C-alpha positions in Angstrom: 112.5 80.3 52.9 111.7 81.1 56.9 113.2 84.4 55.9 110.0 85.3 54.3 107.6 82.9 56.3 108.5 83.2 59.8 108.3 79.7 61.4 108.1 78.0 57.7 110.5 75.3 59.0 110.0 75.2 62.5 108.9 71.7 63.8 108.6 70.0 60.6 109.8 67.4 58.6 108.6 66.9 54.8 109.4 64.2 53.0 109.2 63.2 49.3 110.1 60.0 47.4 109.3 59.7 43.6 108.7 56.3 42.0 108.3 55.2 38.6 105.2 53.3 39.1 102.1 53.2 41.8 102.6 51.0 45.0 101.3 47.4 44.2 100.1 47.7 48.1 98.6 50.2 50.2 100.3 51.4 53.5 97.3 51.6 56.3 96.4 54.5 57.8 93.6 55.7 60.4 90.9 58.5 60.2 93.2 61.2 61.0 95.8 59.7 57.8 98.4 58.6 60.3 99.9 55.2 59.7 100.7 52.6 62.5 103.9 54.5 63.1 103.3 57.7 64.9 103.9 60.3 63.2 104.2 59.2 60.0 101.5 60.1 57.0 101.3 57.9 54.1 99.9 60.1 51.4 99.7 59.5 47.6 100.9 57.5 45.1 104.0 55.8 46.6 101.6 54.8 49.7 99.1 53.3 47.5 96.4 56.2 47.9 96.4 57.8 44.5 96.8 56.8 40.8 98.6 59.8 39.1 100.3 63.2 40.1 97.0 65.0 39.9 94.9 62.3 42.3 98.3 62.4 44.7 97.8 66.2 45.0 94.0 65.7 45.8 95.0 63.1 48.9 98.0 65.7 49.8 95.2 68.8 50.2 93.1 66.1 52.1 95.6 64.8 54.5 96.3 68.5 55.4 93.0 69.5 55.9 92.4 66.5 58.3 95.9 67.3 59.7 94.5 71.2 60.4 91.2 70.6 61.7 93.2 68.1 64.3 95.6 71.3 65.0 98.5 68.5 65.1 
């Protein structure tokens, strides 16, 4: 993909964990969507912030907007 979009693979690690059910707990995140572990952004159903694929997608969009505003 980096051949098509220059910089696509620079300084980014994306990790998506799929589970069969919603998380029974909610991971902490602050107003910048970051957890108490620097650089970790709990998002979506597995993190306890959504209840399905659509709400997980919206949560991902909300997080990306916050991150882009902060230009991290």
